[in-house]
N, C-alpha and C positions, 0 to 999 in steps of 0.2 A: 413731550408727547411721542416723539419718535422712539424713545426708550420703552414707553408703554406698548406701542405697536410691536416692537421687537420682542418684548417679553411675551406678549400675547401670541405672536407667531411661533415662538419657541414652544410655548405651552401647548398650542394646537398640534404642532409637529410631534411632540413627545406623546401626547394623547393618541394621535393617529398611529404612531409606531406601536404603542402598547396594544391598541385595539386590533390592529392588523395581525400582530403576533398571537393574540388571544384567539381571534377568529380562525387563524391558520391552524392552531393546535386543536381547536374544537373540531374543525373540519377533518383533521387527521383521525381523531378519535372516532368520529361518526363514520368515516369511510371504512374503518376496520372493525366496526362493532361486531360483525358476523364472525370474526375470528377470535374475539375476546374469550369465549368459553374455553376454547382449546386451540391456541395459535399453532400448535404443532401439526394441525391438519392441513396447513397451507402447503401448496406445491412449491418446488423450487422456482417455477415460473412466477408465481405470486410473490414469493420471497424476493425475487429480483426486482419486481416493480416497487416494492417497499424499500429495498436496499439502495437502489440507484439514486433516489433523491437525497439520501443521507450523504452519499459520496460526492454529489454534484451541487446540491442546493443547501442542505441544512448544515452540514458540518465538514466541508471540504478541508479546512485548515487542520482540524484535529484528526480527521481520517488520514490525511497525508502524513502528518507528523507522527501519529501513533504507529503507522506501518514501519517507519524508520526505527522507532524505539523497539518495536517487535523484533525486527531483524537483529538489532544489537543484543537484545535479550536472548535470542536464539544462540548467540555466540558464547553463552555460558554453559553450553552442553558439549563437553569434550569429544564425545563420539561423533559429533557433527563437525566441529572445528578441526579435528585431526584430519578428516578427509579434505576439507577446504585448504588446509595448509599443504597437504601432500600434493594436491593438484595445482597449487599456486594460482587458483582462480580468484583469490580474494586478497592475497598478500603482496602482490606486485602493484606498483602505482599505475601501470598501464592497464592492468586487468580489472582493478577494483572499480574504476569509473564506469566501464562498459557493463560490468555485472550489475552495478547499482541501477544504471539506466534501463537495462534489460528487465530487471526485476520489476521496476515501476511500470514498464510497458506491459509485461505479462499481467500484472494486477489490473491495469487499466483495460486491457482486452477482455479479461474475464468478468470484470464488474460492469464496465460500460457497454461492451458489445453483447454480453451475456454468453453463457456456456452453450446455449443452443444455436447461436448464430454461426455462420460459416467461419468468421474470424475467430470467435471464441473456441470453436472445436479445433481449429488448426493450432491456436496458441496452446491449448491444454495438451494436445497431442505432442507438440514439440517439447513441452515440459516433461511429459512422460518419457519421451525418447531420450532426453538428456539424462534423466534419472536412471534409466535402464543401463546406461553405459557403465554405471558404477556397481551394478548388481546388488549383492547383499551388503555391500559397504554402506548403503543407505538403509537404515533400519526402519521397519514399519512404524515403531513407536516414536522414533525421531520425527518422522513425517507428520504423525498425528499431533505431536507437540508443537511443531511449527504451525500447523493448521490452527491449533488452539490459540496460539499467540495472535494470529491474524483475526481471530474472532474476539478474544477477550481483551486484548490491548486497546483496540478502538473503543470498545464499550467502556473500559475503565477511564480512558482519556475523556470521552464525551461526558460521562456522568460527573467527572471531577472538574473539568475545565471549560465546559460549554455553557451556552445561555439557558439550556434546559436539559434535564436528563432524558434518556430514551424512554419511549413507551415500551411496555412489555412485548407488544406485537412487533416492534422494530427490533428489539433484542433477539427475539426468536427468528425473525426473518434473516438477520445476519448469520445466525447459526445454521438454519436450514439450507441456505444457499451454499455456505462454505462446506457443509457436510456433504452436499451433492458433489461438490468439486472433489472432496476427499475420496468419495466412492468412485468417481470417474478417473481418479489417479490410482485406483487399485488398492487403497488402504483397507485393512480389515480391523474389526474391533473398535470402530469409531463410536464413541458414546452417543446415546440417542437423544439427549436433551442438553440444553446449555448448562444447567446446574451439574449434570453428570460430567460434562466436559471440564468444568472448573475443578471438580473433585479429582478427576483423572489427572489433569495437568499438575495439580498440587502434589499428588502422590508421585508422579513421574519426576518432577523437579527435586523432590526430597532425596531420591536415590540417584539421580543422574546429573544434577547441576552442581558443579564444583570447580574450583580453580584448576587451570592447566595453562601451560605456556602457549598452546595452540589457541586458546581463548584470547590471550593477550595479543597475539599476532593478528588475529582477525579483527578484534575490536580496535586496535591501534591503526590498522590500515583504513578502517571505516571512519574513525574519528578524524584522521588526517585528511580524508576526502572531504569531510564536512567543513573543515576550516581552511582548505587549500586556497580558496579565493580571497581570504582575508589578508590584509597587510600583515607583515611579520609581527609588528608590535601588538596586533589585536588577536593573534592566534591563541595566546594563553587565556585571554578572556573567553574566546570562542570555545576552547576546550572545557573551561569551567561551566559554561552554559550547557554544553552537551552532557557533561557529567551530572548536572542538576536535573536533566530530563530523564536520566536513568534511575530506576528504582534503587533505593539505598542498599538493599540486600544483594543486588546484582553487581554493583560497582566493584567490590573487591574480587569477585569471580572473573571479571574481565581485566583486572589489573588497572582499572581506572582510578586515578587519584581522587580522594574525597574532596569535593569542592568546599570552599569556605561556607559557613552557615549563611552568611549574608547574601551570597550568590544564589543559593537555593531559595531564600526568601524573596529576593528581587525577581527571579525568574517566575516563581509561583505567583507572586504579586502581580506581575505584568499579565500573566495568563488570566488571573482573576479579573483584572481591570478590563481586559479584552472581552471576557464573557459578559461583564456588566454592560459594556458599551454596546455590544451586539444586541443584548436583550432590551436596553433602554433607548439607545440612540439610532439604531439602524432599522430600516424597513426590511421585511422579509425579502429574500433574494428571488426576483422574478425569473432571472435567466441563470442557468447553471454555469459553473466555471468550465472553461475549455478542457476537454478530456481527449486524449489521443492527438490527432492532427488532421491534416487535410488529405483526403483520399483521392488519388488520381483515378478518374473514372475509367480510363483505358487500361491501365496496368494493375490497378488495385493497390498500388504501393502507397504507404502512408508516410508523409513528411511531417515530422513534429514541428510545432511552433514554439514550444517552451521546453526547457530541460532544467535539471537540478544542478548537475556538476559538469558534465561533458556533453557536447552537442551531437550525440549519436542520432543519426537519421533526421537531423534538422536540415531543412532546405537552405541552400547557400544563396541568399538574395543578393541583388546587385549592389546594394549599399554596404552589405557586410563584406562583399568581395573587395570593394573600394577601401573599406576600413582596414581590411587585412593587408592589402598592398601598401596602404599609407603608413600603418604602424610597423610593418615588416616583422611583427612578432606573432601574429595569429592569436593574440590575447586581447580581451577587453574587460576591464574591471576585474582582472585576475582570473577570468574564465576563458578557456579556448574558444575560438570562433569556428563556426561550421565550415566544413570542407570535405573533399573526397576521402580524406583519411578517416573521417567519421561517418562514412557511408551516407553522404548528403542526398543521394538519390532516393532515400526512404527505405522502408522495409515491408516485407510480407510477413504475416505471423509465423509461417513455417520456417523463416530464416533467423528468428531471434535466437540469442544464445551465443556461445563461442563461435568465432568466425570459421574455425577449421571444421565445424560441424555443418556449416551452411548448406553445402551441396550434398554431402555424405548422407544427411538425414532426410532430405526432401521427399524421396519416394515413400519411405516408411511412414513419415509423418502424415502425408496426404492420404495414404491407405488407412492409417489408424483413425484419421479424422472421419473418413467415410464410415468405418465400423462404429466409432463413437456416436456418429449421427444416428445410426440405426438403433443403437442402445438407447439414445435419448428419445427417439420416436416411440420406443416401446415403454417409455415412462421413466427411464434412468433408474438410478439406485433407489429413489423414493418409492417406485412402484415394484421394481423387480426384486428389491431387497438384498441385492448382492453387488459386490464391487465390479467395476468394468474389468473384464478379463485381460485386456491388453494394457492395463495401466502400469504393470511392473515388468 
């Protein structure tokens, strides 16, 4: 009898999970019915309200993972990697961790806070300031291609490895929002639709994506960062998993060794099993995943609570301090522990990026944020039809 009740409880739960996901999807379609005839009429502000739940509720796993593969894919463009290797911003063990964490924070500020918020304006202005330091060495088309990767890679990942494909209105929302970011970064010639962006990116890659030693240096530094926390005997397996996550055509351009076929099948199989489990076994997420960190009400500084590789801007709690003193190593499970060397007092958006630019850029960044705010109040690129003049 107990087995019967258990089977009945499981059946009811599975039915409930299926029903709630069906109702959730129905509600989404109904909510955006007015945009269905032409979703490109949505404003960047509307796009943000559609995009944010994808990032925090619907597909946080695939969104986070796809941004990492997008960065790796960007390293197959020698015109970009040659600059990265010459500045040593990515190829030294000490620099690669901070750059990776800063990149994640920039994306978080732009997507979670929105580009019209005070934090988003400052973060985007700081990105623009950093890019301006390299002048014409950062090409307009290279920037558009990186933008395309941040649009197209998450869409590809979600459609292939998530519990449901994206709705067309969601796909367009991702594009509209990132296109506005591109205009506020001063990019010119940005395609006007997501299909045009895909065609543009394919054409750009045909002429600009090829093997170079600078690609290898950037990819190797990043892959090493991914597997750094693993025990030595597991790093080979970790490298194989990372290789399996990279598109087959891109691997040789990065100097990444081709993984065994069985590794690719296992990785893709696990991702497929995860998608099935989320679709069939899990209830819809009621609460979004934590994004950003804790904001100090007095100073405005953000202390992060989670990190990927190195604890930059993570607050140093009392128990971590004890653990650090007890171990004497400053490491836990292969990862460094928070501390002053990782700026544990937190960050302001205008301080992100290389430490040597922290004070040097502050006045210019804050001034640009004010100007960009006025640009946004006039409607931004979506209304004005021209890039932000201070973006480059």
